[in-house]
C-alpha positions in Angstrom: -94.8 -116.2 166.1 -94.8 -119.8 167.2 -94.1 -123.0 165.4 -96.1 -122.9 162.2 -95.4 -126.6 161.5 -97.5 -127.6 164.4 -100.1 -124.9 163.7 -100.7 -126.4 160.3 -100.6 -130.0 161.7 -97.9 -131.0 159.2 -96.1 -134.2 159.6 -92.8 -134.5 157.7 -93.1 -138.3 157.3 -96.6 -138.0 156.0 -95.7 -135.2 153.6 -93.0 -137.5 152.0 -95.8 -139.7 150.8 -97.4 -136.9 148.8 -96.5 -137.0 145.1 -95.9 -133.7 143.2 -98.5 -134.7 140.6 -101.1 -134.8 143.4 -100.5 -131.1 144.4 -103.1 -129.0 142.6 -101.7 -126.2 140.4 -102.9 -122.7 141.4 -102.3 -121.3 138.0 -101.5 -122.7 134.5 -98.6 -121.1 132.7 -98.6 -121.1 128.9 -95.4 -122.6 127.5 -93.5 -121.8 124.3 -91.8 -124.3 122.1 -88.0 -124.2 121.7 -88.4 -122.7 118.2 -91.0 -120.1 119.1 -90.6 -116.5 118.1 -89.4 -113.7 120.5 -92.9 -112.2 119.9 -94.6 -115.3 121.2 -92.3 -115.4 124.2 -92.9 -111.7 125.0 -96.7 -112.1 124.5 -96.8 -114.7 127.3 -94.4 -112.8 129.5 -96.7 -109.8 129.6 -99.1 -111.9 131.8 -96.7 -114.3 133.4 -93.6 -113.8 135.6 -91.9 -116.7 133.7 -92.5 -118.7 130.6 -92.0 -122.5 130.5 -90.1 -123.8 127.5 -90.9 -127.2 125.9 -89.1 -129.2 123.3 -90.6 -130.7 120.1 -92.1 -133.6 122.1 -93.7 -131.1 124.5 -91.3 -132.0 127.3 -90.4 -129.3 129.8 -86.8 -128.1 129.3 -86.6 -124.9 131.2 -88.1 -121.5 132.0 -87.4 -118.0 130.8 -87.9 -115.3 133.5 -89.5 -112.0 132.6 -86.4 -110.3 134.0 -84.2 -112.2 131.5 -86.4 -111.0 128.6 -86.3 -107.4 129.8 -82.5 -107.6 130.2 -82.1 -109.0 126.7 -84.3 -106.4 125.2 -82.5 -103.6 127.1 -79.1 -104.8 125.8 -80.4 -105.1 122.2 -82.8 -102.2 121.9 -82.2 -99.2 119.6 -83.5 -96.6 122.0 -83.0 -93.7 119.6 -85.2 -95.4 117.0 -87.8 -96.4 119.7 -88.0 -92.8 120.9 -89.0 -91.8 117.3 -91.7 -94.5 116.9 -95.2 -94.4 118.2 -95.5 -97.4 120.4 -98.5 -99.6 120.3 -99.7 -100.6 123.8 -100.1 -104.3 124.6 -103.5 -105.0 126.3 -103.1 -106.6 129.7 -105.4 -109.3 130.9 -107.2 -108.6 134.2 -105.1 -111.3 135.9 -101.9 -109.4 135.2 -103.3 -106.2 136.8 -104.2 -108.0 140.0 -107.8 -109.2 139.1 
């Protein structure tokens, strides 16, 4: 496979000069506030693998992974009641489907 560091012409000393703020973001992830509803969190998680969480001053304080939301819902769901209800599908954005 070869040494990919040399193939990409990366220099470790030069890369130490790059600031994180100078690296372009490939995708913007919508955040939720610390006091947001579970519905708001789930709505964002439908199209994002994780949801950033910010405080009242809009400072980043952490992330919630989609897997954590699914585990929470699994532990707290009333499956007998859900089986009786007609579920309403949540429309997916094209980006969540691979577009």
